Each structure stands twice: as structure tokens, then as C-alpha cells.
N, CA, C and O of each residue as an XYZ file, in Angstrom:
756
protein
N       7.168     16.627    -33.687
C       7.133     15.832    -32.483
C       8.535     15.748    -31.904
O       9.539     15.823    -32.613
N       8.562     15.591    -30.587
C       9.839     15.403    -29.916
C      10.347     14.011    -30.242
O       9.620     13.025    -30.123
N      11.587     13.943    -30.647
C      12.155     12.654    -31.017
C      12.723     11.974    -29.791
O      13.389     12.614    -28.977
N      12.471     10.699    -29.652
C      13.017      9.925    -28.552
C      14.290      9.248    -29.049
O      14.245      8.341    -29.880
N      15.414      9.701    -28.528
C      16.700      9.175    -28.996
C      17.591      8.823    -27.814
O      18.778      9.149    -27.821
N      17.051      8.177    -26.819
C      17.823      7.844    -25.635
C      18.631      6.586    -25.828
O      18.620      5.977    -26.897
N      19.340      6.202    -24.769
C      20.152      4.991    -24.798
C      19.272      3.737    -24.795
O      19.621      2.709    -25.374
N      18.128      3.854    -24.128
C      17.256      2.690    -23.978
C      16.220      2.690    -25.086
O      15.541      3.693    -25.307
N      16.097      1.579    -25.777
C      15.134      1.452    -26.872
C      13.796      1.033    -26.293
O      13.691      0.049    -25.561
N      12.785      1.797    -26.638
C      11.433      1.499    -26.190
C      10.698      0.715    -27.267
O      10.980      0.880    -28.453
N       9.757     -0.139    -26.866
C       8.908     -0.794    -27.874
C       8.163      0.287    -28.672
O       7.836      1.346    -28.136
N       7.906      0.018    -29.918
C       7.288      1.007    -30.808
C       5.953      1.516    -30.266
O       5.653      2.705    -30.382
N       5.161      0.642    -29.685
C       3.856      1.054    -29.155
C       4.035      2.015    -27.982
O       3.311      3.005    -27.872
N       4.986      1.729    -27.119
C       5.255      2.601    -25.970
C       5.744      3.961    -26.464
O       5.296      4.998    -25.976
N       6.640      3.957    -27.409
C       7.147      5.207    -27.972
C       6.007      6.016    -28.605
O       5.916      7.228    -28.412
N       5.148      5.339    -29.357
C       4.022      6.024    -29.992
C       3.093      6.618    -28.941
O       2.628      7.747    -29.093
N       2.819      5.863    -27.871
C       1.957      6.371    -26.801
C       2.577      7.607    -26.152
O       1.885      8.602    -25.934
N       3.862      7.555    -25.845
C       4.542      8.683    -25.195
C       4.486      9.916    -26.093
O       4.215     11.019    -25.618
N       4.739      9.734    -27.372
C       4.674     10.869    -28.301
C       3.254     11.421    -28.394
O       3.062     12.637    -28.398
N       2.267     10.542    -28.469
C       0.869     10.984    -28.550
C       0.439     11.667    -27.262
O      -0.252     12.684    -27.304
N       0.840     11.122    -26.117
C       0.510     11.723    -24.825
C       1.137     13.120    -24.733
O       0.534     14.048    -24.193
N       2.340     13.252    -25.262
C       2.986     14.569    -25.307
C       2.227     15.538    -26.187
O       2.067     16.705    -25.828
N       1.755     15.075    -27.335
C       0.955     15.922    -28.231
C      -0.355     16.335    -27.577
O      -0.762     17.493    -27.666
N      -1.016     15.384    -26.920
C      -2.286     15.708    -26.260
C      -2.060     16.739    -25.162
O      -2.818     17.702    -25.048
N      -1.035     16.543    -24.365
C      -0.729     17.504    -23.311
C      -0.446     18.875    -23.885
O      -0.908     19.888    -23.359
N       0.313     18.901    -24.964
C       0.632     20.173    -25.623
C      -0.653     20.874    -26.076
O      -0.776     22.094    -25.963
N      -1.595     20.101    -26.580
C      -2.875     20.661    -27.004
C      -3.695     21.205    -25.840
O      -4.533     22.087    -26.029
N      -3.461     20.692    -24.653
C      -4.180     21.146    -23.454
C      -3.406     22.230    -22.710
O      -3.816     22.659    -21.632
N      -2.295     22.670    -23.281
C      -1.523     23.725    -22.635
C      -0.498     23.224    -21.630
O       0.008     23.999    -20.818
N      -0.189     21.933    -21.680
C       0.815     21.351    -20.790
C       2.089     21.146    -21.607
O       2.037     20.698    -22.752
N       3.212     21.471    -21.017
C       4.490     21.304    -21.696
C       4.617     19.872    -22.217
O       4.334     18.912    -21.501
N       5.041     19.746    -23.457
C       5.162     18.437    -24.109
C       6.075     17.491    -23.326
O       5.767     16.307    -23.188
N       7.193     18.005    -22.813
C       8.118     17.156    -22.045
C       7.461     16.623    -20.782
O       7.652     15.461    -20.423
N       6.689     17.467    -20.107
C       5.978     17.043    -18.900
C       5.039     15.888    -19.248
O       4.996     14.879    -18.544
N       4.300     16.043    -20.324
C       3.349     15.002    -20.738
C       4.062     13.715    -21.154
O       3.607     12.617    -20.833
N       5.169     13.855    -21.862
C       5.902     12.656    -22.289
C       6.461     11.905    -21.082
O       6.409     10.676    -21.035
N       6.989     12.636    -20.118
C       7.513     11.983    -18.911
C       6.375     11.286    -18.172
O       6.536     10.165    -17.689
N       5.231     11.948    -18.087
C       4.088     11.307    -17.436
C       3.701     10.035    -18.190
O       3.433      9.006    -17.569
N       3.668     10.096    -19.513
C       3.339      8.916    -20.305
C       4.315      7.777    -20.068
O       3.909      6.622    -19.945
N       5.593      8.097    -20.004
C       6.611      7.074    -19.749
C       6.401      6.441    -18.379
O       6.396      5.217    -18.250
N       6.226      7.280    -17.350
C       6.049      6.752    -15.999
C       4.741      5.979    -15.866
O       4.664      5.011    -15.109
N       3.723      6.401    -16.592
C       2.432      5.705    -16.542
C       2.568      4.268    -17.050
O       1.937      3.358    -16.513
N       3.382      4.064    -18.073
C       3.552      2.721    -18.631
C       4.698      1.929    -17.990
O       4.810      0.722    -18.204
N       5.542      2.598    -17.212
C       6.705      1.925    -16.620
C       6.276      0.877    -15.601
O       5.343      1.088    -14.826
N       6.966     -0.243    -15.616
C       6.661     -1.330    -14.681
C       7.279     -1.102    -13.316
O       6.806     -1.643    -12.317
N       8.347     -0.292    -13.269
C       9.046     -0.026    -12.016
C       9.312      1.471    -11.908
O       9.362      2.170    -12.919
N       9.482      1.963    -10.681
C       9.838      3.375    -10.526
C      11.138      3.690    -11.268
O      12.014      2.836    -11.402
N      11.246      4.927    -11.747
C      12.417      5.339    -12.520
C      13.074      6.550    -11.869
O      12.402      7.373    -11.246
N      14.390      6.651    -12.017
C      15.113      7.840    -11.567
C      15.048      8.901    -12.660
O      14.701      8.617    -13.807
N      15.385     10.112    -12.282
C      15.428     11.197    -13.265
C      16.445     10.872    -14.359
O      16.224     11.176    -15.532
N      17.549     10.258    -13.970
C      18.567      9.886    -14.953
C      18.033      8.851    -15.933
O      18.279      8.944    -17.135
N      17.298      7.859    -15.416
C      16.682      6.843    -16.286
C      15.734      7.501    -17.281
O      15.724      7.164    -18.465
N      14.941      8.441    -16.783
C      13.966      9.129    -17.637
C      14.682      9.923    -18.713
O      14.321      9.861    -19.888
N      15.714     10.682    -18.300
C      16.473     11.495    -19.251
C      17.113     10.616    -20.324
O      17.071     10.945    -21.509
N      17.702      9.505    -19.906
C      18.332      8.591    -20.864
C      17.303      7.960    -21.795
O      17.542      7.846    -22.997
N      16.180      7.558    -21.257
C      15.164      6.874    -22.053
C      14.533      7.800    -23.082
O      14.292      7.405    -24.223
N      14.266      9.040    -22.665
C      13.585      9.973    -23.563
C      14.545     10.886    -24.324
O      14.115     11.653    -25.186
N      15.833     10.809    -24.016
C      16.799     11.666    -24.706
C      16.601     13.136    -24.373
O      16.779     13.998    -25.233
N      16.233     13.425    -23.131
C      15.997     14.800    -22.685
C      17.115     15.268    -21.773
O      17.819     14.465    -21.162
N      17.262     16.567    -21.694
C      18.237     17.149    -20.778
C      17.789     16.877    -19.344
O      16.597     16.901    -19.036
N      18.753     16.622    -18.483
C      18.459     16.327    -17.069
C      17.699     17.477    -16.413
O      16.804     17.234    -15.603
N      18.036     18.717    -16.743
C      17.355     19.873    -16.149
C      15.885     19.922    -16.574
O      15.013     20.264    -15.775
N      15.621     19.579    -17.832
C      14.245     19.530    -18.325
C      13.457     18.465    -17.581
O      12.310     18.690    -17.194
N      14.066     17.318    -17.382
C      13.414     16.236    -16.643
C      13.136     16.669    -15.211
O      12.047     16.431    -14.687
N      14.104     17.293    -14.586
C      13.943     17.735    -13.197
C      12.783     18.715    -13.057
O      11.951     18.569    -12.161
N      12.724     19.707    -13.930
C      11.627     20.685    -13.887
C      10.282     20.026    -14.185
O       9.271     20.365    -13.570
N      10.271     19.097    -15.118
C       9.033     18.403    -15.469
C       8.546     17.534    -14.312
O       7.345     17.460    -14.051
N       9.472     16.879    -13.623
C       9.087     16.057    -12.474
C       8.479     16.920    -11.370
O       7.513     16.513    -10.724
N       9.045     18.117    -11.151
C       8.479     19.026    -10.147
C       7.046     19.392    -10.503
O       6.178     19.437     -9.632
N       6.797     19.655    -11.782
C       5.445     19.996    -12.200
C       4.497     18.809    -12.020
O       3.377     18.982    -11.540
N       4.929     17.625    -12.393
C       4.081     16.445    -12.224
C       3.797     16.165    -10.751
O       2.700     15.732    -10.397
N       4.789     16.414     -9.891
C       4.577     16.266     -8.452
C       3.555     17.281     -7.950
O       2.725     16.958     -7.100
N       3.611     18.507     -8.470
C       2.674     19.539     -8.029
C       1.241     19.214     -8.451
O       0.291     19.611     -7.776
N       1.083     18.499     -9.557
C      -0.246     18.064    -10.000
C      -0.672     16.780     -9.282
O      -1.806     16.326     -9.437
N       0.235     16.201     -8.499
C      -0.032     14.961     -7.773
C      -0.295     13.792     -8.734
O      -1.071     12.888     -8.425
N       0.361     13.824     -9.897
C       0.210     12.749    -10.874
C       1.299     11.695    -10.749
O       1.165     10.585    -11.263
N       2.388     12.056    -10.053
C       3.461     11.105     -9.781
C       3.840     11.243     -8.311
O       3.432     12.188     -7.636
N       4.622     10.291     -7.831
C       5.100     10.354     -6.446
C       6.527      9.827     -6.385
O       6.961      9.034     -7.222
N       7.237     10.292     -5.371
C       8.578      9.768     -5.097
C       8.415      8.423     -4.395
O       7.537      8.242     -3.552
N       9.279      7.496     -4.764
C       9.223      6.162     -4.175
C      10.615      5.824     -3.663
O      11.569      5.812     -4.441
N      10.752      5.547     -2.360
C      12.077      5.163     -1.849
C      12.424      3.732     -2.278
O      11.574      2.841     -2.274
N      13.667      3.542     -2.641
C      14.175      2.220     -3.017
C      15.306      1.890     -2.050
O      16.281      2.634     -1.946
N      15.171      0.786     -1.354
C      16.150      0.372     -0.362
C      17.542      0.260     -0.985
O      17.727     -0.418     -1.995
N      18.507      0.927     -0.378
C      19.889      0.863     -0.845
C      20.228      1.860     -1.935
O      21.365      1.885     -2.406
N      19.276      2.682     -2.351
C      19.525      3.671     -3.406
C      19.109      5.046     -2.890
O      17.947      5.270     -2.551
N      20.066      5.953     -2.836
C      19.778      7.288     -2.293
C      19.082      8.187     -3.304
O      18.546      9.230     -2.929
N      19.079      7.810     -4.572
C      18.445      8.653     -5.592
C      16.930      8.604     -5.450
O      16.362      7.642     -4.933
N      16.295      9.672     -5.923
C      14.838      9.692     -5.972
C      14.367      8.838     -7.139
O      14.922      8.896     -8.237
N      13.350      8.058     -6.884
C      12.683      7.270     -7.921
C      11.246      7.768     -8.003
O      10.682      8.222     -7.007
N      10.661      7.683     -9.184
C       9.330      8.217     -9.407
C       8.452      7.182    -10.083
O       8.903      6.396    -10.917
N       7.184      7.205     -9.699
C       6.195      6.384    -10.373
C       4.924      7.209    -10.529
O       4.656      8.128     -9.756
N       4.158      6.859    -11.541
C       2.914      7.579    -11.827
C       1.735      6.884    -11.171
O       1.756      5.677    -10.933
N       0.715      7.665    -10.887
C      -0.580      7.092    -10.511
C      -1.072      6.331    -11.737
O      -1.059      6.868    -12.845
N      -1.501      5.097    -11.552
C      -1.911      4.297    -12.709
C      -3.413      4.067    -12.784
O      -3.905      3.529    -13.775
N      -4.146      4.465    -11.755
C      -5.606      4.368    -11.813
C      -6.091      5.529    -12.675
O      -6.047      6.682    -12.244
N      -6.553      5.235    -13.885
C      -6.883      6.283    -14.845
C      -8.010      7.180    -14.356
O      -8.030      8.363    -14.695
N      -8.946      6.661    -13.573
C     -10.008      7.500    -13.005
C      -9.413      8.487    -12.000
O      -9.832      9.642    -11.923
N      -8.441      8.016    -11.239
C      -7.767      8.903    -10.275
C      -6.935      9.946    -11.015
O      -6.904     11.108    -10.609
N      -6.265      9.551    -12.090
C      -5.506     10.502    -12.908
C      -6.440     11.592    -13.430
O      -6.135     12.781    -13.336
N      -7.576     11.176    -13.979
C      -8.539     12.146    -14.507
C      -9.047     13.066    -13.405
O      -9.187     14.269    -13.623
N      -9.326     12.517    -12.225
C      -9.814     13.329    -11.104
C      -8.761     14.341    -10.664
O      -9.093     15.490    -10.371
N      -7.502     13.929    -10.614
C      -6.433     14.844    -10.189
C      -6.201     15.945    -11.222
O      -5.958     17.098    -10.865
N      -6.276     15.587    -12.492
C      -6.126     16.599    -13.545
C      -7.290     17.587    -13.468
O      -7.097     18.799    -13.564
N      -8.503     17.052    -13.294
C      -9.677     17.928    -13.182
C      -9.546     18.854    -11.975
O      -9.860     20.041    -12.066
N      -9.088     18.320    -10.851
C      -8.922     19.142     -9.645
C      -7.884     20.241     -9.881
O      -8.079     21.386     -9.472
N      -6.796     19.890    -10.534
C      -5.764     20.881    -10.843
C      -6.261     21.953    -11.788
O      -5.973     23.135    -11.601
N      -7.008     21.547    -12.805
C      -7.549     22.528    -13.762
C      -8.552     23.438    -13.069
O      -8.563     24.647    -13.300
N      -9.397     22.857    -12.218
C     -10.376     23.664    -11.502
C      -9.663     24.709    -10.634
O     -10.016     25.888    -10.645
N      -8.672     24.261     -9.898
C      -7.940     25.165     -9.006
C      -7.218     26.270     -9.779
O      -7.189     27.420     -9.339
N      -6.642     25.926    -10.917
C      -5.847     26.893    -11.679
C      -6.671     27.738    -12.646
O      -6.247     28.829    -13.028
N      -7.859     27.240    -13.048
C      -8.620     27.930    -14.084
C     -10.019     28.355    -13.641
O     -10.376     29.526    -13.767
N     -10.807     27.424    -13.127
C     -12.201     27.730    -12.794
C     -12.298     28.645    -11.570
O     -13.008     29.650    -11.602
N     -11.590     28.300    -10.498
C     -11.670     29.115     -9.276
C     -11.281     30.572     -9.523
O     -12.023     31.467     -9.116
N     -10.138     30.847    -10.179
C      -9.803     32.255    -10.453
C     -10.806     32.927    -11.396
O     -11.069     34.123    -11.275
N     -11.364     32.156    -12.335
C     -12.358     32.725    -13.258
C     -13.601     33.168    -12.500
O     -14.152     34.233    -12.781
N     -14.046     32.365    -11.546
C     -15.226     32.730    -10.758
C     -14.968     34.003     -9.963
O     -15.819     34.892     -9.919
N     -13.810     34.092     -9.340
C     -13.463     35.300     -8.576
C     -13.471     36.522     -9.492
O     -14.041     37.556     -9.147
N     -12.845     36.403    -10.647
C     -12.775     37.531    -11.584
C     -14.152     37.897    -12.121
O     -14.488     39.078    -12.212
N     -14.953     36.893    -12.477
C     -16.284     37.166    -13.010
C     -17.204     37.801    -11.966
O     -17.986     38.696    -12.284
N     -17.106     37.336    -10.727
C     -17.909     37.956     -9.660
C     -17.541     39.427     -9.497
O     -18.416     40.277     -9.333
N     -16.258     39.718     -9.542
C     -15.814     41.111     -9.429
C     -16.316     41.933    -10.616
O     -16.760     43.069    -10.448
N     -16.245     41.358    -11.804
C     -16.718     42.079    -13.002
C     -18.218     42.353    -12.920
O     -18.662     43.460    -13.224
N     -19.001     41.352    -12.510
C     -20.453     41.537    -12.393
C     -20.762     42.601    -11.344
O     -21.624     43.455    -11.547
N     -20.058     42.541    -10.239
C     -20.267     43.533     -9.178
C     -19.899     44.935     -9.646
O     -20.652     45.886     -9.433
N     -18.739     45.060    -10.285
C     -18.294     46.369    -10.777
C     -19.211     46.892    -11.882
O     -19.460     48.094    -11.968
N     -19.710     45.996    -12.721
C     -20.590     46.403    -13.815
C     -21.900     46.978    -13.291
O     -22.475     47.885    -13.892
N     -22.372     46.435    -12.148
C     -23.629     46.925    -11.576
C     -23.519     48.386    -11.148
O     -24.514     49.110    -11.145
N     -22.326     48.815    -10.792
C     -22.117     50.188    -10.321
C     -21.567     51.117    -11.395
O     -21.315     52.291    -11.127
N     -21.381     50.606    -12.600
C     -20.765     51.406    -13.660
C     -21.805     51.757    -14.726
O     -22.255     50.880    -15.462
N     -22.190     53.036    -14.812
C     -23.215     53.429    -15.782
C     -22.741     53.333    -17.235
O     -23.565     53.405    -18.147
N     -21.439     53.171    -17.471
C     -20.947     53.085    -18.845
C     -21.050     51.662    -19.408
O     -20.854     51.453    -20.605
N     -21.354     50.693    -18.552
C     -21.492     49.303    -19.003
C     -22.873     49.134    -19.621
O     -23.885     49.456    -19.000
N     -22.905     48.633    -20.835
C     -24.183     48.452    -21.528
C     -24.957     47.289    -20.907
O     -24.358     46.397    -20.307
N     -26.269     47.296    -21.048
C     -27.068     46.161    -20.554
C     -26.659     44.837    -21.201
O     -26.703     43.791    -20.553
N     -26.268     44.878    -22.460
C     -25.835     43.651    -23.144
C     -24.572     43.100    -22.492
O     -24.500     41.906    -22.203
N     -23.582     43.945    -22.258
C     -22.332     43.493    -21.629
C     -22.604     42.976    -20.218
O     -22.061     41.947    -19.816
N     -23.434     43.684    -19.475
C     -23.768     43.269    -18.113
C     -24.462     41.901    -18.122
O     -24.136     41.033    -17.311
N     -25.412     41.712    -19.031
C     -26.138     40.439    -19.141
C     -25.174     39.301    -19.484
O     -25.261     38.218    -18.905
N     -24.277     39.539    -20.405
C     -23.337     38.487    -20.830
C     -22.362     38.131    -19.717
O     -22.001     36.965    -19.559
N     -21.932     39.121    -18.948
C     -21.065     38.830    -17.799
C     -21.798     37.952    -16.788
O     -21.226     36.998    -16.261
N     -23.072     38.276    -16.517
C     -23.871     37.481    -15.576
C     -24.078     36.069    -16.097
O     -24.021     35.111    -15.325
N     -24.316     35.927    -17.393
C     -24.503     34.596    -17.987
C     -23.217     33.772    -17.897
O     -23.255     32.576    -17.605
N     -22.089     34.419    -18.150
C     -20.819     33.692    -18.067
C     -20.542     33.271    -16.631
O     -20.076     32.158    -16.389
N     -20.826     34.156    -15.674
C     -20.649     33.805    -14.266
C     -21.570     32.645    -13.893
O     -21.136     31.692    -13.246
N     -22.829     32.719    -14.294
C     -23.781     31.654    -13.972
C     -23.323     30.319    -14.555
O     -23.406     29.289    -13.886
N     -22.845     30.332    -15.790
C     -22.352     29.107    -16.421
C     -21.143     28.553    -15.668
O     -21.081     27.357    -15.385
N     -20.189     29.419    -15.345
C     -18.972     28.979    -14.661
C     -19.297     28.441    -13.274
O     -18.706     27.451    -12.842
N     -20.225     29.079    -12.573
C     -20.637     28.575    -11.259
C     -21.381     27.244    -11.386
O     -21.250     26.381    -10.519
N     -22.154     27.070    -12.449
C     -22.835     25.803    -12.687
C     -21.823     24.679    -12.898
O     -21.963     23.597    -12.327
N     -20.817     24.934    -13.708
C     -19.765     23.938    -13.943
C     -19.054     23.617    -12.629
O     -18.751     22.455    -12.358
N     -18.788     24.624    -11.823
C     -18.128     24.429    -10.534
C     -18.992     23.566     -9.604
O     -18.481     22.653     -8.956
N     -20.287     23.852     -9.537
C     -21.184     23.049     -8.689
C     -21.262     21.609     -9.194
O     -21.271     20.672     -8.396
N     -21.320     21.427    -10.524
C     -21.369     20.084    -11.087
C     -20.109     19.302    -10.710
O     -20.182     18.140    -10.309
N     -18.958     19.956    -10.845
C     -17.695     19.302    -10.496
C     -17.708     18.880     -9.024
O     -17.315     17.761     -8.693
N     -18.158     19.773     -8.149
C     -18.199     19.473     -6.717
C     -19.140     18.300     -6.437
O     -18.838     17.451     -5.598
N     -20.271     18.248     -7.131
C     -21.200     17.127     -6.971
C     -20.560     15.815     -7.423
O     -20.718     14.786     -6.766
N     -19.844     15.852     -8.533
C     -19.240     14.634     -9.078
C     -18.176     14.075     -8.132
O     -17.943     12.867     -8.113
N     -17.531     14.936     -7.352
C     -16.530     14.457     -6.394
C     -17.148     13.555     -5.327
O     -16.472     12.688     -4.774
N     -18.425     13.762     -5.043
C     -19.113     13.012     -3.985
C     -19.692     11.691     -4.481
O     -20.140     10.874     -3.677
N     -19.689     11.475     -5.781
C     -20.272     10.258     -6.347
C     -19.238      9.133     -6.251
O     -18.118      9.281     -6.739
N     -19.607      8.007     -5.623
C     -18.674      6.876     -5.566
C     -18.305      6.412     -6.978
O     -19.129      6.471     -7.891
N     -17.082      5.959     -7.149
C     -16.578      5.598     -8.474
C     -17.485      4.653     -9.252
O     -17.755      4.926    -10.422
N     -17.973      3.555     -8.669
C     -18.839      2.672     -9.472
C     -20.080      3.405    -10.006
O     -20.525      3.154    -11.126
N     -20.619      4.297     -9.202
C     -21.787      5.045     -9.667
C     -21.396      6.084    -10.712
O     -22.161      6.366    -11.634
N     -20.221      6.641    -10.565
C     -19.744      7.610    -11.555
C     -19.552      6.933    -12.911
O     -19.932      7.481    -13.945
N     -18.962      5.744    -12.897
C     -18.786      4.983    -14.142
C     -20.163      4.691    -14.753
O     -20.356      4.846    -15.959
N     -21.104      4.273    -13.922
C     -22.457      3.991    -14.419
C     -23.100      5.262    -14.966
O     -23.795      5.215    -15.981
N     -22.877      6.387    -14.311
C     -23.433      7.663    -14.769
C     -22.870      8.048    -16.131
O     -23.610      8.507    -17.002
N     -21.586      7.868    -16.319
C     -20.959      8.182    -17.609
C     -21.545      7.277    -18.692
O     -21.876      7.742    -19.783
N     -21.669      6.006    -18.393
C     -22.239      5.075    -19.380
C     -23.702      5.397    -19.657
O     -24.153      5.310    -20.799
N     -24.436      5.763    -18.629
C     -25.833      6.137    -18.805
C     -25.940      7.395    -19.665
O     -26.833      7.512    -20.504
N     -25.029      8.323    -19.446
C     -25.020      9.548    -20.252
C     -24.891      9.255    -21.731
O     -25.537      9.909    -22.549
N     -24.068      8.284    -22.090
C     -23.928      7.888    -23.493
C     -25.262      7.433    -24.060
O     -25.625      7.788    -25.181
N     -26.000      6.634    -23.267
C     -27.284      6.108    -23.728
C     -28.319      7.220    -23.830
O     -29.086      7.274    -24.792
N     -28.339      8.107    -22.837
C     -29.321      9.196    -22.841
C     -29.127     10.089    -24.062
O     -30.103     10.472    -24.706
N     -27.915     10.416    -24.379
C     -27.629     11.279    -25.527
C     -28.151     10.646    -26.808
O     -28.626     11.352    -27.698
N     -28.070      9.338    -26.910
C     -28.545      8.676    -28.137
C     -30.060      8.811    -28.307
O     -30.562      8.680    -29.423
N     -30.794      9.068    -27.226
C     -32.250      9.232    -27.306
C     -32.692     10.677    -27.495
O     -33.859     10.928    -27.793
N     -31.792     11.620    -27.331
C     -32.147     13.026    -27.482
C     -32.375     13.355    -28.952
O     -31.686     12.830    -29.827
N     -33.344     14.227    -29.219
C     -33.563     14.610    -30.619
C     -32.355     15.388    -31.144
O     -31.720     16.158    -30.423
N     -32.069     15.163    -32.395
C     -30.970     15.907    -32.996
C     -31.511     17.221    -33.525
O     -32.703     17.361    -33.800
N     -30.645     18.142    -33.654
C     -31.016     19.462    -34.149
C     -29.744     20.195    -34.465
O     -28.734     19.584    -34.816
N     -29.788     21.482    -34.345
C     -28.590     22.280    -34.579
C     -27.644     22.075    -33.403
O     -27.919     22.570    -32.310
N     -26.529     21.354    -33.596
C     -25.644     21.035    -32.475
C     -24.988     22.264    -31.858
O     -24.508     22.200    -30.726
N     -24.960     23.363    -32.567
C     -24.335     24.575    -32.005
C     -25.303     25.354    -31.138
O     -24.895     26.297    -30.459
N     -26.578     24.985    -31.143
C     -27.576     25.742    -30.394
C     -28.260     24.865    -29.332
O     -29.400     25.141    -28.958
N     -27.598     23.837    -28.850
C     -28.210     22.950    -27.845
C     -28.523     23.716    -26.579
O     -27.789     24.622    -26.184
N     -29.607     23.345    -25.958
C     -29.989     23.937    -24.681
C     -30.751     25.225    -24.821
O     -31.123     25.831    -23.817
N     -30.996     25.665    -26.047
C     -31.748     26.920    -26.228
C     -33.139     26.607    -26.703
O     -33.938     27.518    -26.918
């Protein structure tokens, strides 16, 4: 784990959260420093400068600067002007549903959309290629159909008002408890 050795001492719970948030981000393919900075800003009571962040987390200023640019590109943080201070200050979006929606939108844009384009091209090219086996062609079509289904589901969920979305998630928990159990690796077949 990245050690926090800055000038400013954080409460143990805050430090643990920042380290865990960094680990989770790392597991999702996000740079650990980016995730730790997001965790710090998420719990911060006031906007912070890059220097404050670097001092608090014991990170190089250049690392903080690059991480802030990435967080800005994901729309997870924003610059906040402070009267009388020319430095940039940053704060995180604190509505966790909005954070989740922005992360999902970013992942869709960076992962799902390009996958659909590539899979459509593969399915199209496979139809004209006599060297492609029927099994490979079928599996490409199934993967495309699945990816398009996930994309349509995501688009539908964007239109659901938040209170209904929360109710839908809670309802999903209840519905799953009523489903018959079986081989969990073969669900839906």
C-alpha cells in the first residue's frame, strides 16, 4: 500500500479509507494515486489545493497534478475559486449516486462503446470470411448481443429518476432472494 507520510496527520479512519479507496481503484484499473486523491477530496470538508493534497498524502506535486487532471476528465472533482487566492482549489462530488453515475458513464465511454464498434466490425467481417468457423461466428454474435444489451440497460437506467432507481436496486435485492438457487455459474441458461 502507498504510505501516507505527509505533514498533515489524518485521523486513522480517514487514512484507512483513503488507502482502501486507492486499493479498490487499483483493482479497477485506476491509478492508485488518482483513487487516493479522490478519496481524500471526497472526505475533505473544504476545497484543497494541489499543494495541500501533496503535503497531506506525501505525494510528489507532479503526481498530484496529473492525478487531478484525470479526476477532472472523469468529472469526479471540480475546480473551486476561493476569493483572494489565485491557486486552484479542488473538491469532489459528494453525492455517491452521482459519483457512481459519472464513473459508469466514463467506463461506458472508454470501454463499452469501443467494444461495440469493434464487435460489430468483427461480426460483419466474419460474415464475409469463409475461414471463420460457425462456432467463432456464433460466439462473436453472442458477445455483441450481450454487450449491446448491457449498453441498452445502461441507457434505460439513465432515464430512471433517482428515487425510483434506489427503489429498483432495493427491489432487485428482494427479487433475487426469491429466485431458485442452482448452479450459480450457469444462470440464465
